[in-house]
N, C-alpha and C positions, 0 to 999 in steps of 0.2 A: 362146838366152833361157836367163836364170838362173834355179838353182834355190836353196831353201832350206829345208833341216831342220828340225822341231822337234818333241823330246820334250816334248808337255804332260800331266802326271799320268799318264806313262806311255803316252798319247797317241803314236803315230809318225805325223807329219806332213811332208807333201810341197809345197810352195807353186810356182810356176813365175812369173816372170813376166821382161818385157822387162827392167826397173828396178827396184833397189829404191831405196828411199832409207834415212834412219838407222835403225839396227837396234838401240839402245843398249837400250832398253827390254824387248829377248829375250833379251839378251846370255845368261844363263846357262840358257837353253832352247833355243840354237841345236844342233844335233848335226850329225854326219859321216850323209853319204849311208844309208838301211836303207831298208826295206818298208814303206813307207808303210801304214797302217792309212784313213786320209783324204788325198786329195789336193785340192788348191786350183788355179785357174792366176785369177792377180789381172792386171786392166788395166786402164787408164787410158782413159776414154772423153770425146768432147764434149759428147754427152749421152745420155740415157736413151729408150731407145723407151717408147711406152705400155706397162705392165704387163698383162699377159693370164692366163687363168683367174681361178675366180672368188675374190673378197676377202672370207677367213675371220678376218682381223683388221684395228682401223681405230684407230691410235691418234695424237696429235698428233706423234708423233715420231718414228713408223714406221708402214706397211702393208705385209700379209699374204698373198697371192694361192698360189691351188693351182689348178695346172696340169698336170691328169694326176698323174704320180708324181712333180712339179718342186714344189717349195716357193720359192715369188718372195717377198723382201724388200726394201721400199723404205725405206731410212732417211733421216731428213730433215723439212723438215714438207712439205706437199703443194705440191708443184708447184715445190721447192727441195731434190729431195732430192741427195744427196750418195754414195751408196753403193747399191747392187745386189746381191743374193745371189740366186742360184739355185743350191738342194740339188736335187742329183740323185745319188740314194742315198745314200752315204757320200762322194763325191765334190761341185765346185760348182764354181763360177764368181763370182769379188767383182771384183765395176765400180766404178770410183771416178769420180766426176767431176776432169775433171782441171784447172779453175779454180778446185778448192777444195784442192785439193793443193798448194802450192807446193813443199814438200819431197820432193813423190811420194810414196810407198806407203811408209807406217814402218810401225815393229812393232809402234805402239798398234795405229795401226789396222786391219793386219793382222789382231791377235787379237782386237778386238771384229768385223770381218769373220766371223769364221772359226766366230764364235759357240758358244763354249766350252761354255758350259750344256746347248746340245745333242750337242755329241761325248762329254762324260759320263756325262749317263742313256742315249746306246748304249751306253756301255762299264760299264754296272753302279757309276755312280759321281751325284756330284752337285755344282754349288758352293754354298759355305757362306759367309756376314758372317761371319768370326770372324777375332782374332787366333792367330797359331799358333806353340805354341812345343816347343824340344826338351826335352826333361829326362829322363834316365838312358837316352837311347838311344828314346824313345817320346816321341808327341806329346800334348800337349793341347791342346784347340780351346777357347776362350771366346767365345761368342756372346751377345749380346744388340741389342736397338735402339741405334742409334746412339747416342753420347756417356752411354753405361751407362756406362762404364768396362773394354773392353775391351784396350785400351791402357794403361791403367794397371793391371790386374793382369797382363799379360804384363810390364809392363816391372819390376814388385815383384817376378815370379818371377824374372825375371834379376839382380835386385837381392839379392835372398834365399835364391835357392835353386840358384843357379848353371846357371839355363836361360839358351836362347839362344833367340835371336827368330828366325825363319823367314819369317814374312810376317804383319804387324800388321793386313790386312783382310781377304785371302780366302784361304780352303783349299781346293784339292779334296777329296774324300773317296772312295773308290772300292774296292771288293772286288775282289782279287786273287788267283788260284791260293787261295780261301777265305777270304783273312785281309784285315780292314779296316783300311788304309792312308790315313795322314792326307798331300796330295802337297801342295809350294809350287806357287803359280801366279803369271805374271807380276803379277799385280792388285794393287795396294796400298796404296791409297788415297792417302795422304800420305807414308807410311813411305817411302823408300827401298830397303827391305828384302825382297826378293822372292825369295830362293834355292830350287833348285831341287832340294829335300829330302825325301826320300818315307821315311815311318816308320809303325810299325805305332802305331794308336791307340788311346790307354792311358781316355781321356775327353774329352768335350765336355760342357761349363761352361755353365750358363745364367746368365747374373747379374744382378742386379737390387743397387740400391744400397738400405743399412739401417744405421740407427746401430749396430744388433750383428751376428756374422759368426752365419750358421745355415746350417747345410746339408743338405740333402733327396736322396735318389736319387729320380728318378722313373722310373716303368716307364709300360708300353702307350701309352695316347692320350696322356700326358702329358708324357712322355719326344716320342714323334711329333711331336706340337703345336710345342717349345719349338723343337724341330730343324728341321721343317718349315720355321717362319716366319723362319727365317735365311736358306733357298734360295734358288738366283734359278732360275726354272723357267721353260718357255714354255711359259705358261698355255696361249694358244690354240695350242696343239699337243697334242691328246687322247693321243697315242702319250707324248711325254716325260714331261707330268703321268703314265701310268701306269706309265712309268720310274721313274720316280723315286720315285715313292708307294713300290712296291715294293722300294726300293732301300734311301731312309729307313728304311723301317720294318723291314727285315733288320739296318739296323746299329746302330738303338736297343735291337734284342731282342740283341744279341749285345758291345754297347761301354755303359760307364756312363755316362751321363746325368744329370748333376747341377744343382740349383738353387742357387747358391752368392747369399746375400743378404750382404753385403757393406758392407765398410769398405775405404778406397782407403790401407791400409795392411799393413804384414807379418803380421798376426794372422788376415786374410784365407788368405793365404798359407801360414800356420801350420796352419789347418783344413783346408783343403782335400788339401795332406801327408797329412795324420795319417790322414784318412778313405779314401784313394786306398790308404794302405800298410796299413792296418787291412783293407780290401776285396780286396788283391790276390789 
């Protein structure tokens, strides 16, 4: 049996399997042997037995069942499932249909099966749809609906403010030892940049397009709503929703959240940078 150890947003994971396929997707997140927070057994199977337990979620792409203390999730159209996960407390089984995986169990398939959004909720965190940049030793996260300009603003900061891109599509946010941190994740959308970097979180910036640049500090419910709409949470899991709600509420009470209505040019960079420096 082969072992693979990962560090995902500071969460230590061990995966065992008879064999692994290409792991390029997880290169920056593979680590040495350690005492894991979560352990998974990955396996290939010819077919899945009928699911057991009470169905608690029925979506076209997946179905979820509760069987005592265990959570079973079948992924794929009904009758054509390619993945079954069984969550058993902090550990689990990841079963893949052999005929659906010509390359074996790859890094991307492993990550999807482990359900990173759930792991983050367990560890006072959440997964945010955001472009993540590193600037002066701290993190700035740009979040917004798709095609609004997250990647554009991140690139402008890299071009005009000396920032570096950590991830263009997803970031994890966690509270660790009382500090709010942004963590890189392997999810990066179409961008090849998926650095495993953890930094103190300086600001979350909600973007909208506008003919002129304006910035507003959001607080309370307004801040929560703008961050929450970018979160990936298992809404069918009441415990996950409650934990994520609590974490997001604490984060927005401690980290500045801005609404930047912006133009796609350097003026937007200068306005946000000036505001952050004044409010530091």
